C-alpha positions in Angstrom: -21.6 -3.6 19.8 -24.7 -2.4 21.8 -27.1 -4.6 19.7 -24.7 -7.6 19.6 -25.2 -10.1 22.4 -23.6 -13.4 21.7 -25.6 -16.5 22.8 -22.9 -17.6 25.2 -21.6 -14.2 26.2 -18.6 -12.4 24.9 -16.1 -13.9 27.3 -12.7 -12.4 28.0 -10.3 -10.7 25.7 -8.4 -13.4 23.9 -4.9 -12.5 25.2 -3.4 -16.0 25.0 -3.9 -16.2 21.2 -3.6 -12.5 20.4 -0.5 -13.1 18.3 -2.6 -15.3 15.9 -5.2 -12.6 15.2 -5.5 -9.2 13.5 -7.9 -7.2 15.7 -9.4 -8.1 19.0 -11.2 -11.4 19.7 -12.9 -12.7 22.9 -12.9 -16.2 24.2 -15.5 -17.9 26.4 -14.4 -21.5 27.1 -17.5 -23.6 27.4 -15.8 -27.0 27.8 -12.1 -27.2 28.7 -11.1 -30.4 30.5 -7.7 -31.9 30.5 -9.2 -35.4 30.6 -10.9 -34.8 27.2 -9.3 -34.4 23.8 -11.9 -31.9 22.7 -12.6 -28.3 23.6 -15.7 -26.2 23.0 -15.4 -22.4 23.0 -17.4 -19.4 22.0 -15.1 -17.1 20.0 -16.2 -13.5 19.3 -14.5 -11.3 16.7 -14.8 -7.5 16.6 -15.5 -6.1 13.1 -12.5 -6.7 10.8 -10.9 -9.2 13.2 -9.7 -12.5 11.8 -7.3 -15.3 12.7 -4.2 -16.3 10.8 -4.0 -19.1 8.3 -3.8 -22.3 10.3 -4.4 -26.1 10.2 -5.7 -28.5 12.8 -3.2 -31.4 13.2 -4.4 -34.8 14.5 -8.0 -33.5 14.7 -10.6 -31.3 13.2 -12.8 -28.3 13.9 -16.5 -27.6 13.7 -17.7 -24.0 13.6 -21.4 -23.2 14.6 -22.2 -19.6 13.8 -24.3 -18.1 16.5 -24.4 -14.3 15.6 -23.1 -11.6 13.3 -21.4 -12.0 9.9 -18.1 -13.5 9.1 -15.8 -15.2 6.6 -14.4 -18.7 6.3 -11.8 -19.5 3.6 -9.8 -22.6 2.8 -6.5 -22.3 0.9 -7.1 -22.2 -2.8 -10.8 -21.6 -2.5 -13.1 -18.5 -2.5 -14.0 -17.1 0.9 -17.5 -18.1 2.1 -19.6 -15.5 3.9 -21.1 -16.9 7.2 -24.2 -15.9 9.0 -26.1 -17.1 12.0 -27.0 -20.8 11.7 -24.2 -21.7 9.3 -21.9 -24.6 10.1 -18.4 -25.4 8.9 -16.5 -28.7 9.2 -12.8 -28.4 8.8 -10.9 -31.6 8.3 -7.4 -32.4 9.7 -4.7 -30.6 7.8 -6.9 -28.2 5.8 -5.3 -24.7 5.8 -7.9 -22.0 6.5 -8.8 -18.9 8.4 -12.0 -17.4 9.8 -13.2 -14.0 11.2 -15.6 -11.2 11.1 -16.7 -9.1 8.1 -15.4 -5.5 8.0 -18.6 -4.0 9.5 -20.1 -6.7 11.7 -19.3 -8.4 15.0 -19.1 -12.2 14.6 -19.5 -15.1 17.0 -19.1 -18.9 16.6 -18.8 -22.0 18.7 -15.6 -23.8 17.9 -15.5 -27.5 18.6 -11.9 -28.5 18.3 -9.7 -31.6 18.6 -6.0 -31.9 17.9 -3.5 -29.0 17.8 -3.4 -25.9 15.7 -0.4 -25.0 13.7 -0.3 -21.3 12.8 0.9 -19.7 9.6 0.9 -16.3 7.9 -1.5 -13.5 8.6 -4.5 -12.7 6.4 -3.2 -9.2 5.5 -5.3 -6.2 4.9 -4.7 -6.2 1.1 -6.1 -9.7 0.8 -8.9 -9.2 3.3 -10.1 -5.9 1.8 -10.9 -7.7 -1.5 -13.8 -9.6 0.3 
């Protein structure tokens, strides 16, 4: 990690959502206000870290990749490799996951509305095929 310096800092270990990740992630909330129906966070994944399959209900999510290399996959589609400068728009109800590649740290800004509903893990067998 010595050469990896996320644009908005690494933040704190993501303990509140740890149960929805394989590996360690870090969270730096950039905009979190109870009067707003949107949050903006910098999420950083250690190599091999990924979140579980999930959907966003009554909302959406936008990912802005700021550093490293990662993956984004929608259910039924081929995983897409993400690099700095890539963007992803995830519509309401689309089942998906995102996370770091096996050998790179990965950081993105997540702009999120609505609530997440979490599903099964992206297991090592599935992930190792990428």
